[in-house]
C-alpha positions in Angstrom: -4.6 8.2 22.3 -2.1 7.5 19.3 -1.0 8.7 16.4 0.5 6.8 13.3 2.1 7.4 10.2 0.3 5.5 7.2 2.9 5.5 4.5 1.0 4.6 1.2 2.9 3.5 -1.6 1.0 5.6 -5.2 1.9 3.2 -7.8 -0.2 5.2 -10.7 1.6 8.3 -9.5 5.0 7.0 -8.8 4.9 8.5 -5.1 4.8 7.7 -1.2 2.5 9.5 0.8 2.5 9.7 4.9 -0.9 10.0 6.1 -0.9 11.4 9.8 -3.8 9.3 11.5 -5.3 9.9 15.1 -7.0 7.0 16.7 -9.2 8.9 18.8 -9.9 11.2 16.8 -10.6 9.4 13.9 -9.1 11.9 11.7 -6.5 11.6 8.6 -4.4 13.9 6.6 -1.8 13.9 3.8 1.5 15.5 5.6 4.2 14.5 3.3 4.8 13.0 -0.3 7.8 12.3 -2.3 8.3 10.8 -5.8 10.2 7.7 -5.6 10.2 6.2 -9.0 7.6 4.4 -11.6 5.1 2.2 -9.8 6.5 1.7 -6.0 5.4 -1.2 -4.2 5.4 -2.7 -1.8 6.6 -0.5 0.7 7.4 -2.0 4.3 8.6 -0.4 7.5 11.9 -1.5 9.5 13.5 -1.8 13.0 14.6 1.8 13.1 11.1 3.0 11.7 12.6 3.6 8.4 10.9 2.6 5.2 12.0 0.5 2.5 10.1 0.7 -0.9 10.8 -1.2 -4.4 10.3 1.4 -7.5 11.3 2.4 -10.7 11.9 0.4 -14.3 14.9 -0.7 -16.0 16.2 -1.1 -13.4 13.9 -1.6 -10.1 15.5 0.0 -7.1 15.3 -0.7 -3.5 15.6 2.3 -1.8 15.4 3.4 2.0 13.6 6.1 3.1 14.3 8.7 6.3 10.7 9.5 8.1 11.2 12.3 10.1 9.2 13.3 13.1 6.5 15.7 11.3 6.2 12.8 8.9 8.3 14.5 6.2 10.2 11.7 4.0 14.2 12.0 2.5 16.0 9.4 0.5 18.5 7.6 2.7 19.9 5.0 0.1 19.0 3.2 -3.1 20.2 0.0 -5.2 19.4 -2.2 -7.6 17.1 -4.6 -7.0 17.1 -8.1 -8.9 13.4 -7.9 -10.4 10.4 -5.7 -9.8 8.8 -7.1 -6.2 5.4 -8.2 -6.1 5.6 -8.7 -2.5 8.9 -8.0 0.3 8.8 -9.2 4.1 11.6 -8.6 6.8 12.5 -11.2 9.2 11.1 -10.8 12.7 14.7 -9.5 13.7 14.7 -7.4 10.8 18.3 -9.2 9.9 17.2 -10.5 6.5 14.7 -9.2 3.9 12.8 -11.6 1.4 11.3 -10.6 -1.7 9.0 -12.5 -4.7 8.0 -11.6 -8.0 5.3 -12.8 -9.6 5.9 -11.9 -13.4 9.2 -13.6 -13.2 8.4 -16.5 -10.6 11.6 -15.9 -8.7 12.6 -15.4 -5.1 15.3 -13.2 -3.6 16.4 -12.8 -0.2 19.5 -10.2 1.3 21.0 -9.3 4.3 19.7 -6.1 6.2 22.0 -3.8 7.5 21.4 -2.2 11.2 20.6 1.5 9.1 17.9 -0.5 7.1 20.1 -0.4 4.1 21.0 -3.4 1.9 23.8 -4.1 -0.3 22.8 -4.3 -3.9 25.2 -6.9 -4.9 24.6 -9.4 -1.9 20.9 -10.4 -3.3 20.7 -14.2 -3.7 18.0 -15.0 -6.2 16.3 -18.2 -6.8 13.6 -19.7 -9.1 10.1 -20.8 -7.9 7.2 -22.2 -9.3 4.8 -20.1 -11.2 3.6 -16.9 -10.0 4.5 -16.6 -6.4 2.5 -13.7 -4.6 3.7 -13.4 -1.2 6.4 -14.3 1.2 6.3 -14.4 5.1 8.5 -15.3 7.8 7.1 -17.3 10.9 7.2 -15.3 14.2 10.2 -17.2 15.5 12.4 -16.6 12.2 13.4 -19.9 11.7 10.8 -20.6 8.7 9.7 -18.5 5.6 6.6 -19.6 3.2 5.5 -18.2 -0.2 2.5 -19.0 -2.1 2.3 -19.9 -5.5 -0.8 -18.8 -7.4 -0.5 -21.0 -10.6 0.8 -24.1 -8.6 -2.2 -24.0 -6.1 0.0 -24.4 -3.2 2.2 -22.8 -0.3 6.0 -23.7 -0.3 8.0 -23.8 3.1 11.4 -23.0 3.7 14.2 -23.2 6.5 16.2 -20.0 7.1 19.6 -20.9 7.2 21.8 -18.2 8.3 21.1 -15.6 5.1 19.5 -18.5 3.1 15.9 -19.6 2.6 16.2 -23.4 2.0 12.9 -24.8 0.5 11.6 -28.0 2.6 9.0 -29.9 0.4 7.6 -30.9 4.0 6.3 -27.7 4.9 4.0 -26.7 2.7 0.5 -27.3 1.6 -1.6 -28.0 -1.4 -4.9 -26.0 -2.2 -7.5 -27.2 -4.6 -6.6 -27.0 -8.2 -7.5 -23.3 -9.7 -8.0 -21.8 -6.4 -5.0 -19.7 -6.5 -3.4 -18.9 -3.0 -2.3 -15.2 -2.8 -1.7 -13.5 0.5 -1.3 -15.2 3.7 -0.9 -13.8 7.5 0.6 -15.6 10.6 -0.6 -15.1 14.1 1.5 -14.1 16.6 1.7 -17.6 18.3 3.0 -19.1 14.6 0.5 -21.7 14.7 -2.3 -20.3 12.7 -2.4 -19.0 9.0 -4.9 -17.7 7.1 -4.7 -17.2 3.2 -7.0 -15.8 0.6 -7.3 -17.4 -2.4 -7.3 -15.0 -5.5 -9.6 -16.9 -8.0 -11.3 -19.8 -5.7 -13.6 -17.3 -3.5 -11.9 -18.8 -0.1 -10.2 -17.6 3.0 -8.2 -20.4 4.2 -7.4 -21.6 7.6 -4.4 -23.6 8.3 -2.6 -24.7 11.5 1.2 -24.8 11.8 3.6 -26.7 14.0 5.2 -24.2 15.9 8.3 -26.9 16.1 8.5 -28.3 12.7 7.1 -25.5 10.5 4.6 -27.9 8.8 1.4 -26.4 7.7 -2.2 -28.6 7.4 -5.2 -27.3 5.9 -7.8 -27.0 8.3 -11.2 -25.2 7.0 -12.4 -22.7 4.3 -14.9 -20.0 4.3 -16.2 -17.7 1.3 -15.2 -14.3 1.0 -17.8 -13.0 -1.4 -21.7 -13.1 -1.4 -24.3 -14.4 -3.8 -25.5 -11.3 -4.4 -21.7 -10.0 -5.5 -22.6 -12.6 -8.9 -19.3 -13.8 -9.3 -17.8 -16.8 -11.0 -14.7 -18.9 -10.3 -11.6 -16.8 -11.5 -9.5 -18.4 -14.0 -5.5 -18.1 -14.1 -4.2 -15.6 -16.8 -0.6 -16.2 -17.5 1.3 -12.6 -17.0 2.6 -12.4 -20.9 -1.0 -12.3 -22.4 -4.0 -10.0 -21.7 -7.3 -11.9 -20.6 -10.3 -12.2 -22.5 -13.3 -10.5 -21.7 -14.8 -13.9 -20.4 -11.8 -14.6 -18.3 -12.4 -11.2 -16.3 -16.1 -10.6 -16.6 -17.7 -11.6 -13.0 -14.9 -13.4 -12.1 -13.6 -14.0 -8.3 -10.6 -11.9 -8.1 -9.4 -11.8 -4.3 -6.4 -9.3 -3.0 -5.7 -8.7 0.4 -5.9 -9.7 4.2 -5.6 -7.9 7.3 -5.5 -10.0 10.5 -6.0 -8.8 14.0 -3.1 -9.0 16.3 -5.2 -10.5 18.9 -6.7 -13.0 16.5 -10.4 -11.9 16.9 -11.2 -11.0 13.4 -9.8 -10.9 10.0 -10.4 -8.7 7.0 -10.4 -9.6 3.0 -10.4 -7.5 0.0 -12.2 -8.7 -3.3 -11.4 -6.5 -6.1 -14.2 -7.4 -8.8 -17.0 -6.7 -6.5 -14.6 -4.0 -5.0 -15.8 -5.3 -1.3 -14.8 -6.0 2.0 -15.5 -9.4 4.2 -15.1 -8.9 8.2 -15.0 -12.4 9.6 -15.0 -13.5 13.4 -12.6 -15.7 14.8 -13.3 -17.8 17.5 -10.7 -18.1 20.7 -9.2 -21.3 19.2 -8.5 -19.7 15.6 -11.0 -21.3 13.5 -13.8 -19.2 11.4 -16.7 -17.7 13.6 -19.4 -16.1 12.3 -19.6 -13.7 9.1 -19.5 -10.1 10.5 -20.2 -8.3 7.4 -19.8 -7.8 3.6 -19.7 -4.3 2.2 -18.7 -2.1 -0.8 -15.4 -0.1 -0.3 -13.2 1.8 -2.8 -13.1 0.6 -6.3 -10.8 -2.0 -6.6 -8.8 -2.6 -3.6 -6.1 -4.4 -4.1 -4.3 -2.9 -0.8 -4.7 -2.9 2.9 -3.2 -1.9 5.8 -3.6 -2.4 9.5 -3.1 1.2 11.4 -2.6 0.3 15.2 -4.8 -2.2 16.9 -8.1 -1.6 15.6 -8.2 0.4 12.6 -7.7 -0.8 8.8 -6.8 1.5 5.5 -8.2 0.6 2.1 -6.8 1.9 -0.9 -8.5 2.2 -4.4 -5.7 1.0 -6.6 -7.3 2.8 -9.9 -8.2 5.9 -7.9 -6.8 8.5 -5.5 -8.5 7.9 -2.3 -7.9 5.6 0.5 -10.4 4.9 3.5 -9.7 4.0 7.1 -12.2 1.7 8.8 -12.6 1.3 12.6 -13.2 -2.9 13.2 -15.5 -3.9 15.9 -18.3 -6.1 15.1 -18.9 -4.3 11.9 -16.6 -1.9 9.6 -17.0 1.8 10.2 -15.8 4.3 8.0 -14.0 6.9 10.1 -12.1 8.8 7.4 -11.3 9.3 3.7 -8.1 10.5 2.2 -7.6 11.9 -1.6 -4.7 12.8 -3.8 -2.8 9.4 -3.0 -2.1 8.6 -6.9 -3.3 4.8 -6.8 -2.9 3.4 -3.3 -1.8 0.1 -3.4 0.5 -0.5 -0.8 0.4 0.9 3.2 2.9 0.4 5.8 2.3 2.2 9.6 4.7 3.1 12.0 3.9 5.2 15.4 4.1 9.1 15.0 
């Protein structure tokens, strides 16, 4: 039996909620909430158990939060962030933090102090291709990879000290218009899984642990014919999409990979569905296990412990916890989360 604090960024309400989840009783309850500023996202946990979240407008701030033994939250430090992050990741040793901005097409990296705080003047910012959506480090910390949705590619970097140096030999291209969005690297560092926002596929890449190079291997659909979806279309973030550009268009969102690499869960926002996909021992795709309705517009998901997943309603107030096995079993729902869009979990 284990208990976890699932920390949820509520983008509509401007709050971070702490939900205590018991994986044996499979119960969930909100134990605290803290106002952190407008549109908080993303939220990630660092090595001391503290949390880091970006929130606010003009300027956006990067805040470090203390999580108490009972789940209470308090502000430790807050410094300016160079842009509104779409995604943030720590290096495996928690010495570096990397972030990307979808709307500004930029990437930034900053050293992290032992107490989980950063120097607001130490951000190193660089331009990227159009609409980067995610950035993650390899398990050995030698490489980092970010997706560029509008360029249909994954871009690789070598980690050199406190800098990320782009290396064109590391990346991989996707079919035109598919829009790679979020990616997850397995613990071995040799398998990478990517959800496309627009193309309707979950992609499996292999990765050389020695050189860091990526290779496209296979793709499977994350949608079902009964969803009646068409291929999505990229719409520049500086204008509103037309009705045709939105209606019944694929809108893939997030991905959760089993730590033991036996399954993977994807979310799709237009149909508000989850797909549970099995993985073979060699990392390849096995059978699709389930395709089910879930929270409305499930933009964010998170792993809770070893075999539970939490899914939030981006435009709503609730999040649902699922047990993952040969199917997704709903075990608990929590209300009052203010547009749950991002989750980070630590042991209670």
